[in-house]
Backbone as a chain_set.jsonl record, in Angstrom:
{"seq": "MAAKKAKKAAKKPAARKSAAKKPMKKSAAKKPAAKAKKPAAKRKPNAAFMKPMTPDSTLAAVVGSNPMPRTEVTSKLWGYIKKNNLQDKTNRRMINADDKLREVFGGKKQVSMFEMTKLVSKHMK", "coords": {"N": [[0.797, -1.185, 0.0], [1.928, 1.182, 0.585], [3.38, 1.705, -1.641], [1.417, 2.295, -3.492], [0.416, 4.74, -2.489], [2.645, 6.338, -2.827], [2.814, 6.463, -5.601], [0.435, 7.857, -6.211], [0.964, 10.292, -5.025], [3.049, 11.131, -6.612], [1.768, 11.585, -9.003], [0.157, 13.809, -8.526], [-0.094, 17.311, -9.101], [2.46, 19.71, -8.415], [2.224, 21.749, -5.556], [1.407, 25.181, -5.582], [3.44, 27.942, -4.714], [2.523, 30.506, -2.687], [3.867, 32.869, -2.091], [5.727, 33.274, -4.062], [6.052, 35.129, -7.026], [5.255, 35.687, -10.498], [7.82, 36.722, -12.743], [7.982, 40.15, -13.71], [7.071, 41.518, -16.894], [9.222, 43.207, -19.177], [8.826, 46.626, -19.818], [7.784, 48.295, -22.839], [10.04, 50.101, -24.95], [10.343, 53.501, -24.174], [8.971, 56.278, -25.947], [10.604, 59.202, -27.186], [9.956, 62.341, -25.616], [7.538, 64.63, -26.916], [8.457, 67.526, -28.776], [8.451, 70.679, -27.265], [6.031, 73.049, -28.168], [6.294, 76.273, -29.65], [4.91, 79.262, -28.267], [1.838, 80.358, -29.684], [2.188, 82.623, -32.222], [1.113, 85.978, -32.889], [-1.166, 86.452, -35.54], [0.016, 87.516, -38.634], [-0.902, 90.357, -40.507], [-2.062, 90.381, -43.901], [0.048, 91.678, -46.361], [-0.938, 92.96, -48.615], [-3.434, 93.883, -47.877], [-2.752, 95.744, -45.99], [-1.423, 97.736, -47.269], [-1.162, 101.155, -47.811], [-3.678, 102.909, -49.516], [-4.995, 105.321, -51.807], [-8.105, 106.856, -51.646], [-10.497, 107.699, -54.246], [-12.153, 110.775, -55.321], [-14.975, 110.465, -54.983], [-15.251, 108.388, -53.097], [-13.726, 109.494, -51.086], [-15.366, 111.44, -50.059], [-16.858, 110.079, -48.246], [-15.147, 108.495, -46.551], [-12.826, 109.968, -46.148], [-9.838, 111.655, -47.342], [-7.204, 110.862, -46.941], [-4.404, 108.619, -47.477], [-4.925, 105.189, -46.761], [-5.088, 101.83, -45.376], [-6.932, 99.1, -46.936], [-8.473, 97.718, -45.094], [-8.998, 99.582, -43.119], [-10.475, 101.422, -44.585], [-12.792, 99.945, -45.074], [-13.739, 99.619, -42.433], [-14.241, 102.303, -41.737], [-16.2, 102.893, -43.579], [-18.244, 101.178, -42.736], [-18.723, 102.378, -40.271], [-19.825, 104.795, -41.147], [-22.145, 103.824, -42.357], [-23.533, 102.688, -40.166], [-23.803, 104.951, -38.519], [-25.478, 106.624, -40.048], [-27.662, 105.034, -40.234], [-28.134, 103.147, -42.394], [-28.383, 100.486, -42.942], [-30.426, 97.817, -44.053], [-33.631, 97.216, -42.617], [-35.084, 94.755, -42.498], [-33.57, 92.795, -43.942], [-30.524, 92.441, -42.938], [-28.135, 92.195, -44.259], [-28.108, 93.785, -46.429], [-27.408, 97.019, -47.79], [-28.707, 100.203, -47.789], [-28.347, 102.8, -50.006], [-27.366, 106.193, -49.529], [-27.196, 109.555, -50.875], [-24.401, 110.098, -51.119], [-23.254, 107.518, -50.944], [-24.48, 106.267, -53.101], [-23.156, 107.199, -55.348], [-20.695, 105.966, -54.95], [-21.473, 103.302, -55.088], [-22.034, 102.962, -57.736], [-24.457, 104.01, -58.698], [-26.445, 102.319, -57.752], [-29.288, 101.624, -55.694], [-29.45, 99.867, -53.59], [-27.226, 97.548, -52.123], [-25.526, 94.409, -51.449], [-23.622, 93.502, -48.518], [-21.378, 92.116, -49.283], [-21.07, 92.67, -51.961], [-20.562, 95.322, -51.724], [-17.855, 95.672, -50.892], [-16.541, 94.915, -53.207], [-17.379, 96.912, -54.999], [-16.35, 99.181, -53.757], [-13.607, 98.788, -53.942], [-13.021, 99.531, -56.521], [-12.778, 102.239, -56.387], [-10.377, 102.8, -55.238], [-6.925, 103.708, -55.286]], "CA": [[0.0, 0.0, 0.0], [2.806, 2.33, 0.628], [3.809, 1.952, -3.011], [0.295, 2.973, -4.18], [0.37, 6.119, -2.006], [3.787, 7.026, -3.412], [2.491, 6.713, -6.997], [-0.581, 8.908, -6.229], [1.639, 11.528, -4.662], [3.882, 11.508, -7.752], [0.885, 12.053, -10.065], [-0.43, 15.091, -8.162], [0.753, 18.451, -9.473], [3.129, 20.35, -7.285], [1.468, 22.855, -4.978], [1.991, 26.496, -5.88], [3.88, 28.733, -3.578], [1.798, 31.767, -2.732], [4.767, 33.997, -1.937], [6.5, 33.474, -5.282], [5.295, 35.77, -8.103], [5.887, 35.596, -11.806], [8.624, 37.917, -13.019], [7.267, 41.143, -14.514], [7.592, 41.716, -18.243], [9.866, 44.493, -19.379], [7.952, 47.546, -20.558], [8.281, 48.677, -24.153], [10.913, 51.276, -24.915], [9.567, 54.734, -24.177], [9.239, 57.197, -27.047], [11.083, 60.485, -26.665], [8.881, 63.312, -25.389], [7.309, 65.534, -28.026], [9.104, 68.815, -28.587], [7.534, 71.724, -26.788], [5.716, 73.997, -29.23], [6.446, 77.677, -29.313], [3.591, 79.879, -28.105], [1.274, 80.816, -30.952], [2.477, 84.022, -32.517], [-0.037, 86.675, -33.441], [-1.259, 86.309, -36.981], [0.473, 88.709, -39.333], [-1.849, 90.761, -41.542], [-1.604, 90.28, -45.276], [0.665, 92.936, -46.76], [-1.777, 93.62, -49.616], [-4.515, 94.577, -47.188], [-2.202, 96.803, -45.149], [-0.782, 98.748, -48.106], [-1.998, 102.364, -47.874], [-4.191, 103.256, -50.839], [-5.672, 106.613, -51.8], [-9.462, 106.812, -52.205], [-10.78, 108.769, -55.198], [-12.958, 111.871, -54.756], [-16.309, 110.019, -54.555], [-15.091, 107.628, -51.854], [-13.154, 110.406, -50.09], [-16.474, 112.176, -49.438], [-17.41, 109.236, -47.179], [-14.154, 107.998, -45.594], [-11.686, 110.874, -45.999], [-8.941, 111.618, -48.499], [-5.855, 110.4, -46.589], [-4.12, 107.225, -47.827], [-5.163, 104.252, -45.66], [-5.25, 100.445, -45.828], [-8.296, 98.703, -47.299], [-9.193, 97.307, -43.891], [-9.455, 100.805, -42.448], [-11.529, 101.99, -45.438], [-14.0, 99.163, -44.816], [-14.259, 99.928, -41.094], [-14.808, 103.661, -41.767], [-17.433, 102.805, -44.363], [-19.254, 100.6, -41.843], [-19.049, 103.418, -39.301], [-20.723, 105.722, -41.831], [-23.422, 103.12, -42.557], [-24.19, 102.573, -38.859], [-24.113, 106.299, -38.034], [-26.605, 107.152, -40.817], [-28.735, 104.033, -40.197], [-28.362, 102.768, -43.786], [-28.545, 99.039, -43.067], [-31.836, 97.473, -44.244], [-34.229, 96.734, -41.354], [-35.49, 93.338, -42.553], [-32.424, 91.981, -44.373], [-29.391, 93.212, -42.416], [-26.984, 92.077, -45.156], [-28.25, 94.773, -47.503], [-27.131, 98.395, -47.412], [-29.453, 101.188, -48.572], [-27.414, 103.892, -50.301], [-27.805, 107.584, -49.557], [-26.647, 110.235, -52.056], [-22.941, 109.917, -51.19], [-22.935, 106.115, -51.223], [-24.994, 105.876, -54.415], [-22.064, 107.45, -56.298], [-19.676, 104.926, -54.725], [-22.041, 102.01, -55.49], [-22.314, 102.943, -59.171], [-25.836, 104.378, -58.966], [-27.392, 101.348, -57.187], [-29.953, 102.071, -54.468], [-29.213, 98.892, -52.524], [-26.223, 96.517, -52.438], [-25.228, 93.522, -50.319], [-22.351, 93.863, -47.878], [-20.283, 91.465, -50.011], [-20.929, 93.432, -53.195], [-20.06, 96.631, -51.336], [-16.385, 95.676, -50.904], [-16.118, 94.856, -54.605], [-17.613, 98.221, -55.595], [-15.458, 100.156, -53.128], [-12.231, 98.574, -54.416], [-12.861, 100.257, -57.794], [-12.524, 103.648, -56.067], [-9.086, 102.878, -54.543], [-5.752, 103.775, -56.181]], "C": [[0.845, 1.256, 0.0], [3.262, 2.688, -0.776], [2.713, 2.688, -3.784], [0.213, 4.431, -3.759], [1.497, 6.937, -2.632], [3.501, 7.372, -4.866], [1.481, 7.854, -7.114], [0.052, 10.26, -5.929], [2.478, 12.031, -5.831], [3.022, 12.084, -8.881], [0.287, 13.428, -9.766], [0.495, 16.226, -8.604], [1.34, 19.103, -8.232], [2.307, 21.562, -6.832], [2.183, 24.175, -5.282], [2.401, 27.184, -4.599], [3.223, 30.099, -3.695], [2.738, 32.977, -2.685], [5.516, 34.288, -3.239], [5.59, 34.073, -6.358], [6.046, 35.589, -9.406], [6.717, 36.853, -12.033], [7.843, 38.855, -13.955], [7.926, 41.264, -15.878], [8.228, 43.095, -18.33], [8.924, 45.376, -20.196], [8.609, 47.911, -21.881], [9.131, 49.935, -24.02], [10.07, 52.533, -25.035], [9.987, 55.616, -25.345], [9.754, 58.497, -26.457], [9.912, 61.464, -26.578], [8.765, 64.243, -26.593], [7.952, 66.887, -27.724], [8.065, 69.841, -28.167], [7.316, 72.729, -27.908], [5.916, 75.415, -28.723], [5.057, 78.26, -29.109], [3.123, 80.465, -29.436], [1.528, 82.306, -31.143], [1.22, 84.677, -33.08], [0.019, 86.586, -34.956], [-0.865, 87.618, -37.655], [-0.553, 89.079, -40.4], [-1.223, 90.649, -42.928], [-1.104, 91.65, -45.727], [-0.197, 93.693, -47.767], [-2.914, 94.4, -48.965], [-3.997, 95.789, -46.411], [-1.512, 97.905, -45.955], [-1.677, 99.987, -48.173], [-2.391, 102.68, -49.319], [-4.968, 104.566, -50.721], [-7.067, 106.471, -52.398], [-9.668, 107.952, -53.212], [-11.765, 109.759, -54.58], [-14.337, 111.413, -54.277], [-16.241, 109.246, -53.245], [-14.551, 108.515, -50.733], [-14.238, 111.223, -49.397], [-17.057, 111.393, -48.258], [-16.359, 108.91, -46.119], [-12.975, 108.942, -45.352], [-10.694, 110.673, -47.128], [-7.531, 111.13, -48.197], [-5.639, 108.963, -47.051], [-4.28, 106.327, -46.59], [-5.316, 102.844, -46.212], [-6.723, 100.131, -46.123], [-9.12, 98.314, -46.084], [-9.765, 98.512, -43.162], [-10.569, 101.481, -43.249], [-12.845, 101.265, -45.161], [-14.589, 99.498, -43.451], [-14.854, 101.342, -41.043], [-16.129, 103.676, -42.532], [-18.566, 102.214, -43.52], [-19.657, 101.593, -40.758], [-20.034, 104.427, -39.884], [-22.115, 105.103, -41.996], [-24.196, 103.043, -41.252], [-24.659, 103.95, -38.352], [-25.361, 106.861, -38.724], [-27.761, 106.157, -40.95], [-29.126, 103.576, -41.612], [-28.514, 101.262, -43.995], [-30.038, 98.727, -43.152], [-32.398, 96.86, -42.964], [-34.533, 95.24, -41.387], [-34.329, 92.43, -42.928], [-31.152, 92.755, -44.051], [-28.141, 93.123, -43.306], [-27.005, 93.125, -46.27], [-28.026, 96.189, -46.954], [-27.911, 99.304, -48.355], [-28.554, 102.406, -48.758], [-28.085, 105.25, -50.16], [-27.121, 108.244, -50.756], [-25.144, 110.012, -52.221], [-22.582, 108.481, -51.573], [-23.423, 105.672, -52.597], [-23.937, 106.12, -55.484], [-20.988, 106.378, -56.184], [-20.164, 103.583, -55.26], [-22.427, 101.967, -56.97], [-23.77, 103.209, -59.501], [-26.872, 103.409, -58.408], [-27.983, 101.887, -55.894], [-29.661, 101.16, -53.298], [-28.205, 97.852, -52.996], [-26.037, 95.625, -51.214], [-23.878, 93.918, -49.742], [-21.167, 93.236, -48.6], [-20.011, 92.2, -51.325], [-20.307, 94.802, -52.905], [-18.538, 96.68, -51.413], [-15.849, 95.639, -52.33], [-16.273, 96.224, -55.265], [-16.677, 99.282, -55.038], [-14.041, 100.015, -53.649], [-11.977, 99.269, -55.753], [-12.495, 101.727, -57.569], [-11.199, 103.852, -55.309], [-7.947, 102.892, -55.55], [-4.51, 103.336, -55.435]], "O": [[0.451, 2.279, -0.559], [3.504, 3.859, -1.068], [2.989, 3.564, -4.602], [-0.039, 5.291, -4.604], [1.309, 8.116, -2.932], [3.89, 8.442, -5.333], [1.615, 8.718, -7.98], [-0.313, 11.264, -6.54], [2.604, 13.24, -6.02], [3.471, 12.956, -9.626], [-0.061, 14.147, -10.702], [1.716, 16.117, -8.496], [0.767, 19.041, -7.144], [1.768, 22.3, -7.656], [3.41, 24.257, -5.238], [1.782, 27.019, -3.548], [3.367, 30.77, -4.716], [2.388, 34.029, -3.22], [5.897, 35.432, -3.488], [4.483, 33.581, -6.578], [7.258, 35.374, -9.442], [6.353, 37.932, -11.564], [7.143, 38.409, -14.863], [9.142, 41.136, -16.02], [7.818, 44.027, -17.639], [8.302, 44.914, -21.153], [9.83, 47.845, -22.025], [8.956, 50.726, -23.093], [9.19, 52.623, -25.892], [11.164, 55.704, -25.695], [9.38, 58.86, -25.341], [8.987, 61.407, -27.388], [9.767, 64.601, -27.211], [7.988, 67.333, -26.577], [6.94, 69.852, -28.668], [8.269, 73.207, -28.523], [5.733, 75.712, -27.543], [4.105, 77.787, -29.73], [3.919, 80.998, -30.209], [1.128, 83.132, -30.323], [0.372, 84.01, -33.673], [1.086, 86.637, -35.568], [-1.351, 88.69, -37.292], [-1.028, 88.204, -41.124], [-0.013, 90.802, -43.096], [-1.765, 92.663, -45.498], [-0.196, 94.924, -47.781], [-3.305, 95.459, -49.454], [-4.734, 96.753, -46.202], [-1.064, 98.9, -45.384], [-2.842, 99.877, -48.555], [-1.549, 102.714, -50.217], [-5.526, 104.877, -49.669], [-7.207, 106.018, -53.534], [-9.097, 109.032, -53.061], [-12.167, 109.59, -53.428], [-14.827, 111.916, -53.267], [-17.089, 109.434, -52.373], [-14.881, 108.312, -49.565], [-14.048, 111.657, -48.261], [-17.679, 111.979, -47.371], [-16.63, 109.029, -44.924], [-12.199, 108.72, -44.423], [-10.706, 109.639, -47.796], [-6.727, 110.994, -49.12], [-6.574, 108.163, -47.028], [-3.818, 106.675, -45.503], [-5.639, 102.672, -47.388], [-7.63, 100.801, -45.63], [-10.327, 98.552, -46.045], [-10.883, 98.466, -42.649], [-11.498, 102.045, -42.67], [-13.891, 101.901, -45.029], [-15.804, 99.645, -43.321], [-15.866, 101.557, -40.376], [-17.059, 104.393, -42.165], [-19.702, 102.683, -43.578], [-20.823, 101.639, -40.368], [-20.962, 104.863, -39.204], [-23.13, 105.772, -41.8], [-25.399, 103.307, -41.233], [-25.765, 104.088, -37.829], [-26.2, 107.492, -38.081], [-28.718, 106.401, -41.684], [-30.299, 103.614, -41.981], [-28.75, 100.816, -45.118], [-30.832, 99.303, -42.409], [-31.72, 96.075, -42.301], [-34.269, 94.533, -40.415], [-34.126, 91.396, -42.291], [-30.749, 93.631, -44.816], [-27.197, 93.891, -43.124], [-26.009, 93.314, -46.968], [-28.399, 96.508, -45.825], [-27.792, 99.19, -49.575], [-28.059, 102.975, -47.785], [-29.216, 105.447, -50.605], [-26.522, 107.547, -51.575], [-24.667, 109.768, -53.33], [-21.716, 108.254, -52.418], [-22.826, 104.778, -53.198], [-23.824, 105.339, -56.429], [-20.434, 105.933, -57.19], [-19.383, 102.811, -55.817], [-23.085, 101.022, -57.406], [-24.277, 102.685, -60.492], [-28.069, 103.645, -58.568], [-27.292, 102.52, -55.097], [-29.624, 101.604, -52.15], [-28.3, 97.337, -54.11], [-26.347, 96.02, -50.09], [-23.085, 94.591, -50.402], [-20.059, 93.769, -48.538], [-18.861, 92.332, -51.746], [-19.611, 95.366, -53.749], [-17.984, 97.64, -51.948], [-14.826, 96.255, -52.631], [-15.392, 96.652, -56.011], [-16.257, 100.184, -55.763], [-13.335, 101.014, -53.788], [-10.828, 99.565, -56.082], [-11.962, 102.379, -58.467], [-10.932, 104.941, -54.802], [-7.99, 102.176, -56.55], [-3.42, 103.319, -56.007]]}, "num_chains": 1, "name": "protein.A"}
């Protein structure tokens, strides 16, 4: 009988040791840190928009005769439109021309704000 017990003991799997742990796997090689980006610089204005241009006599009656960039001409023109309440009440994209603006707009009574910039550029030198 002692031989049978010895055989059964040999067939049993070895008991695990609770204190022993499996070795940890090595972690993958770390990638180098991304380069720090420079702080976002202020956007530079387009040189074509900032070039001083002289308005002709019809446009000068509205915005002044001094040479100025196109961006400033547009802002002065909008100031004139707001001051004289020339924006259409129902469709705010349309501008109703008064006598001074009608000459600038080529005789049109009403133009869209997008068409306005195209018509004004014809009066710049």
